[in-house]
PyMOL CGO cylinders between C-alpha atoms (Angstrom):
from pymol import cmd
from pymol.cgo import CYLINDER

trace = [
    CYLINDER, 141.73, 118.29, 49.64, 142.20, 116.93, 46.13, 0.3, 1, 1, 1, 1, 1, 1,
    CYLINDER, 142.20, 116.93, 46.13, 139.84, 117.59, 43.26, 0.3, 1, 1, 1, 1, 1, 1,
    CYLINDER, 139.84, 117.59, 43.26, 138.92, 113.89, 43.16, 0.3, 1, 1, 1, 1, 1, 1,
    CYLINDER, 138.92, 113.89, 43.16, 137.89, 113.74, 46.82, 0.3, 1, 1, 1, 1, 1, 1,
    CYLINDER, 137.89, 113.74, 46.82, 135.91, 117.00, 46.46, 0.3, 1, 1, 1, 1, 1, 1,
    CYLINDER, 135.91, 117.00, 46.46, 134.17, 115.57, 43.39, 0.3, 1, 1, 1, 1, 1, 1,
    CYLINDER, 134.17, 115.57, 43.39, 133.38, 112.34, 45.26, 0.3, 1, 1, 1, 1, 1, 1,
    CYLINDER, 133.38, 112.34, 45.26, 131.91, 114.29, 48.19, 0.3, 1, 1, 1, 1, 1, 1,
    CYLINDER, 131.91, 114.29, 48.19, 129.88, 116.43, 45.79, 0.3, 1, 1, 1, 1, 1, 1,
    CYLINDER, 129.88, 116.43, 45.79, 128.57, 113.32, 44.06, 0.3, 1, 1, 1, 1, 1, 1,
    CYLINDER, 128.57, 113.32, 44.06, 127.57, 111.72, 47.40, 0.3, 1, 1, 1, 1, 1, 1,
    CYLINDER, 127.57, 111.72, 47.40, 125.78, 114.90, 48.41, 0.3, 1, 1, 1, 1, 1, 1,
    CYLINDER, 125.78, 114.90, 48.41, 123.83, 114.85, 45.14, 0.3, 1, 1, 1, 1, 1, 1,
    CYLINDER, 123.83, 114.85, 45.14, 122.79, 111.23, 45.66, 0.3, 1, 1, 1, 1, 1, 1,
    CYLINDER, 122.79, 111.23, 45.66, 121.00, 112.02, 48.95, 0.3, 1, 1, 1, 1, 1, 1,
    CYLINDER, 121.00, 112.02, 48.95, 118.76, 115.07, 48.58, 0.3, 1, 1, 1, 1, 1, 1,
    CYLINDER, 118.76, 115.07, 48.58, 118.09, 117.26, 51.59, 0.3, 1, 1, 1, 1, 1, 1,
    CYLINDER, 118.09, 117.26, 51.59, 114.83, 116.13, 53.14, 0.3, 1, 1, 1, 1, 1, 1,
    CYLINDER, 114.83, 116.13, 53.14, 112.11, 118.64, 54.02, 0.3, 1, 1, 1, 1, 1, 1,
    CYLINDER, 112.11, 118.64, 54.02, 111.40, 119.46, 57.64, 0.3, 1, 1, 1, 1, 1, 1,
    CYLINDER, 111.40, 119.46, 57.64, 108.96, 116.98, 59.21, 0.3, 1, 1, 1, 1, 1, 1,
    CYLINDER, 108.96, 116.98, 59.21, 105.39, 118.25, 59.43, 0.3, 1, 1, 1, 1, 1, 1,
    CYLINDER, 105.39, 118.25, 59.43, 103.95, 116.99, 62.72, 0.3, 1, 1, 1, 1, 1, 1,
    CYLINDER, 103.95, 116.99, 62.72, 100.21, 116.20, 62.83, 0.3, 1, 1, 1, 1, 1, 1,
    CYLINDER, 100.21, 116.20, 62.83, 99.64, 114.18, 66.00, 0.3, 1, 1, 1, 1, 1, 1,
    CYLINDER, 99.64, 114.18, 66.00, 102.23, 113.95, 68.77, 0.3, 1, 1, 1, 1, 1, 1,
    CYLINDER, 102.23, 113.95, 68.77, 101.26, 111.86, 71.80, 0.3, 1, 1, 1, 1, 1, 1,
    CYLINDER, 101.26, 111.86, 71.80, 104.70, 110.52, 72.64, 0.3, 1, 1, 1, 1, 1, 1,
    CYLINDER, 104.70, 110.52, 72.64, 107.80, 111.51, 74.62, 0.3, 1, 1, 1, 1, 1, 1,
    CYLINDER, 107.80, 111.51, 74.62, 110.27, 113.87, 72.95, 0.3, 1, 1, 1, 1, 1, 1,
    CYLINDER, 110.27, 113.87, 72.95, 112.94, 111.15, 72.89, 0.3, 1, 1, 1, 1, 1, 1,
    CYLINDER, 112.94, 111.15, 72.89, 110.59, 108.75, 71.08, 0.3, 1, 1, 1, 1, 1, 1,
    CYLINDER, 110.59, 108.75, 71.08, 109.48, 111.47, 68.63, 0.3, 1, 1, 1, 1, 1, 1,
    CYLINDER, 109.48, 111.47, 68.63, 113.11, 112.37, 67.86, 0.3, 1, 1, 1, 1, 1, 1,
    CYLINDER, 113.11, 112.37, 67.86, 113.89, 108.67, 67.35, 0.3, 1, 1, 1, 1, 1, 1,
    CYLINDER, 113.89, 108.67, 67.35, 110.85, 108.29, 65.05, 0.3, 1, 1, 1, 1, 1, 1,
    CYLINDER, 110.85, 108.29, 65.05, 111.94, 111.22, 62.89, 0.3, 1, 1, 1, 1, 1, 1,
    CYLINDER, 111.94, 111.22, 62.89, 115.52, 109.96, 62.64, 0.3, 1, 1, 1, 1, 1, 1,
    CYLINDER, 115.52, 109.96, 62.64, 114.57, 106.40, 61.62, 0.3, 1, 1, 1, 1, 1, 1,
    CYLINDER, 114.57, 106.40, 61.62, 111.95, 107.75, 59.19, 0.3, 1, 1, 1, 1, 1, 1,
    CYLINDER, 111.95, 107.75, 59.19, 114.62, 109.93, 57.56, 0.3, 1, 1, 1, 1, 1, 1,
    CYLINDER, 114.62, 109.93, 57.56, 116.96, 106.93, 57.35, 0.3, 1, 1, 1, 1, 1, 1,
    CYLINDER, 116.96, 106.93, 57.35, 114.17, 104.94, 55.74, 0.3, 1, 1, 1, 1, 1, 1,
    CYLINDER, 114.17, 104.94, 55.74, 113.43, 107.60, 53.13, 0.3, 1, 1, 1, 1, 1, 1,
    CYLINDER, 113.43, 107.60, 53.13, 117.14, 108.03, 52.35, 0.3, 1, 1, 1, 1, 1, 1,
    CYLINDER, 117.14, 108.03, 52.35, 117.43, 104.26, 51.90, 0.3, 1, 1, 1, 1, 1, 1,
    CYLINDER, 117.43, 104.26, 51.90, 114.75, 104.50, 49.19, 0.3, 1, 1, 1, 1, 1, 1,
    CYLINDER, 114.75, 104.50, 49.19, 116.80, 107.15, 47.37, 0.3, 1, 1, 1, 1, 1, 1,
    CYLINDER, 116.80, 107.15, 47.37, 119.86, 104.89, 47.61, 0.3, 1, 1, 1, 1, 1, 1,
    CYLINDER, 119.86, 104.89, 47.61, 117.86, 101.87, 46.37, 0.3, 1, 1, 1, 1, 1, 1,
    CYLINDER, 117.86, 101.87, 46.37, 118.64, 99.97, 49.58, 0.3, 1, 1, 1, 1, 1, 1,
    CYLINDER, 118.64, 99.97, 49.58, 114.88, 99.55, 50.05, 0.3, 1, 1, 1, 1, 1, 1,
    CYLINDER, 114.88, 99.55, 50.05, 112.33, 99.29, 47.28, 0.3, 1, 1, 1, 1, 1, 1,
    CYLINDER, 112.33, 99.29, 47.28, 109.01, 100.31, 48.83, 0.3, 1, 1, 1, 1, 1, 1,
    CYLINDER, 109.01, 100.31, 48.83, 107.27, 102.11, 51.67, 0.3, 1, 1, 1, 1, 1, 1,
    CYLINDER, 107.27, 102.11, 51.67, 106.42, 98.66, 53.03, 0.3, 1, 1, 1, 1, 1, 1,
    CYLINDER, 106.42, 98.66, 53.03, 110.12, 97.89, 53.45, 0.3, 1, 1, 1, 1, 1, 1,
    CYLINDER, 110.12, 97.89, 53.45, 110.63, 101.28, 55.11, 0.3, 1, 1, 1, 1, 1, 1,
    CYLINDER, 110.63, 101.28, 55.11, 107.78, 100.51, 57.55, 0.3, 1, 1, 1, 1, 1, 1,
    CYLINDER, 107.78, 100.51, 57.55, 109.36, 97.13, 58.32, 0.3, 1, 1, 1, 1, 1, 1,
    CYLINDER, 109.36, 97.13, 58.32, 112.72, 98.84, 59.01, 0.3, 1, 1, 1, 1, 1, 1,
    CYLINDER, 112.72, 98.84, 59.01, 111.11, 101.41, 61.33, 0.3, 1, 1, 1, 1, 1, 1,
    CYLINDER, 111.11, 101.41, 61.33, 109.16, 98.73, 63.22, 0.3, 1, 1, 1, 1, 1, 1,
    CYLINDER, 109.16, 98.73, 63.22, 112.30, 96.65, 63.77, 0.3, 1, 1, 1, 1, 1, 1,
    CYLINDER, 112.30, 96.65, 63.77, 114.18, 99.71, 65.05, 0.3, 1, 1, 1, 1, 1, 1,
    CYLINDER, 114.18, 99.71, 65.05, 111.36, 100.59, 67.47, 0.3, 1, 1, 1, 1, 1, 1,
    CYLINDER, 111.36, 100.59, 67.47, 111.02, 96.98, 68.66, 0.3, 1, 1, 1, 1, 1, 1,
    CYLINDER, 111.02, 96.98, 68.66, 114.79, 96.87, 69.31, 0.3, 1, 1, 1, 1, 1, 1,
    CYLINDER, 114.79, 96.87, 69.31, 114.94, 100.20, 71.11, 0.3, 1, 1, 1, 1, 1, 1,
    CYLINDER, 114.94, 100.20, 71.11, 111.64, 100.34, 73.00, 0.3, 1, 1, 1, 1, 1, 1,
    CYLINDER, 111.64, 100.34, 73.00, 109.68, 97.49, 74.58, 0.3, 1, 1, 1, 1, 1, 1,
    CYLINDER, 109.68, 97.49, 74.58, 106.27, 96.29, 73.42, 0.3, 1, 1, 1, 1, 1, 1,
    CYLINDER, 106.27, 96.29, 73.42, 104.58, 95.79, 70.07, 0.3, 1, 1, 1, 1, 1, 1,
    CYLINDER, 104.58, 95.79, 70.07, 105.00, 98.72, 67.68, 0.3, 1, 1, 1, 1, 1, 1,
    CYLINDER, 105.00, 98.72, 67.68, 102.98, 99.22, 64.50, 0.3, 1, 1, 1, 1, 1, 1,
    CYLINDER, 102.98, 99.22, 64.50, 103.97, 101.39, 61.55, 0.3, 1, 1, 1, 1, 1, 1,
    CYLINDER, 103.97, 101.39, 61.55, 102.16, 102.82, 58.52, 0.3, 1, 1, 1, 1, 1, 1,
    CYLINDER, 102.16, 102.82, 58.52, 104.20, 104.51, 55.77, 0.3, 1, 1, 1, 1, 1, 1,
    CYLINDER, 104.20, 104.51, 55.77, 102.81, 105.86, 52.52, 0.3, 1, 1, 1, 1, 1, 1,
    CYLINDER, 102.81, 105.86, 52.52, 101.53, 108.75, 50.48, 0.3, 1, 1, 1, 1, 1, 1,
    CYLINDER, 101.53, 108.75, 50.48, 97.84, 107.93, 50.91, 0.3, 1, 1, 1, 1, 1, 1,
    CYLINDER, 97.84, 107.93, 50.91, 96.36, 106.01, 53.82, 0.3, 1, 1, 1, 1, 1, 1,
    CYLINDER, 96.36, 106.01, 53.82, 93.65, 106.28, 56.39, 0.3, 1, 1, 1, 1, 1, 1,
    CYLINDER, 93.65, 106.28, 56.39, 93.85, 104.86, 59.87, 0.3, 1, 1, 1, 1, 1, 1,
    CYLINDER, 93.85, 104.86, 59.87, 91.71, 104.48, 62.97, 0.3, 1, 1, 1, 1, 1, 1,
    CYLINDER, 91.71, 104.48, 62.97, 93.70, 102.71, 65.65, 0.3, 1, 1, 1, 1, 1, 1,
    CYLINDER, 93.70, 102.71, 65.65, 93.70, 101.86, 69.33, 0.3, 1, 1, 1, 1, 1, 1,
    CYLINDER, 93.70, 101.86, 69.33, 97.02, 102.67, 70.97, 0.3, 1, 1, 1, 1, 1, 1,
    CYLINDER, 97.02, 102.67, 70.97, 98.59, 102.84, 74.37, 0.3, 1, 1, 1, 1, 1, 1,
    CYLINDER, 98.59, 102.84, 74.37, 98.49, 106.21, 76.09, 0.3, 1, 1, 1, 1, 1, 1,
    CYLINDER, 98.49, 106.21, 76.09, 101.31, 108.53, 75.03, 0.3, 1, 1, 1, 1, 1, 1,
    CYLINDER, 101.31, 108.53, 75.03, 102.58, 106.13, 72.33, 0.3, 1, 1, 1, 1, 1, 1,
    CYLINDER, 102.58, 106.13, 72.33, 101.45, 107.61, 68.98, 0.3, 1, 1, 1, 1, 1, 1,
    CYLINDER, 101.45, 107.61, 68.98, 103.03, 109.94, 66.44, 0.3, 1, 1, 1, 1, 1, 1,
    CYLINDER, 103.03, 109.94, 66.44, 101.79, 110.90, 62.98, 0.3, 1, 1, 1, 1, 1, 1,
    CYLINDER, 101.79, 110.90, 62.98, 103.86, 113.12, 60.67, 0.3, 1, 1, 1, 1, 1, 1,
    CYLINDER, 103.86, 113.12, 60.67, 104.91, 113.74, 57.07, 0.3, 1, 1, 1, 1, 1, 1,
    CYLINDER, 104.91, 113.74, 57.07, 108.34, 114.17, 55.55, 0.3, 1, 1, 1, 1, 1, 1,
    CYLINDER, 108.34, 114.17, 55.55, 107.59, 115.61, 52.15, 0.3, 1, 1, 1, 1, 1, 1,
    CYLINDER, 107.59, 115.61, 52.15, 104.80, 113.52, 50.63, 0.3, 1, 1, 1, 1, 1, 1,
    CYLINDER, 104.80, 113.52, 50.63, 105.52, 110.45, 52.76, 0.3, 1, 1, 1, 1, 1, 1,
    CYLINDER, 105.52, 110.45, 52.76, 103.29, 109.99, 55.80, 0.3, 1, 1, 1, 1, 1, 1,
    CYLINDER, 103.29, 109.99, 55.80, 104.36, 108.07, 58.91, 0.3, 1, 1, 1, 1, 1, 1,
    CYLINDER, 104.36, 108.07, 58.91, 102.11, 106.74, 61.67, 0.3, 1, 1, 1, 1, 1, 1,
    CYLINDER, 102.11, 106.74, 61.67, 103.91, 104.94, 64.48, 0.3, 1, 1, 1, 1, 1, 1,
    CYLINDER, 103.91, 104.94, 64.48, 102.14, 103.64, 67.56, 0.3, 1, 1, 1, 1, 1, 1,
    CYLINDER, 102.14, 103.64, 67.56, 102.40, 101.06, 70.30, 0.3, 1, 1, 1, 1, 1, 1,
    CYLINDER, 102.40, 101.06, 70.30, 99.66, 98.59, 71.09, 0.3, 1, 1, 1, 1, 1, 1,
    CYLINDER, 99.66, 98.59, 71.09, 100.38, 95.42, 73.00, 0.3, 1, 1, 1, 1, 1, 1,
]
cmd.load_cgo(trace, "trace")
């Protein structure tokens, strides 16, 4: 491997910091859906670091679109550092977790 390609890989690795392990708060969802939620949330956070998205609102929109595409029904998503929520959701269709300081609440209703 050349020095230039190693430097380019090193630079790319620096651009996307390693994300902390998700801290799960409420899990009332299948393992497949939880794994999907964590993966799209990580992609959303990384897109903020890369300036592909500009706000938590855009990350929430991205996550909702991914859930709507992959799973049927109406999905709702909260993303942010500070929020409160009291929601009605379908049985076994809610997950609430943090990745670092960013909180994610994803649920299905409708």
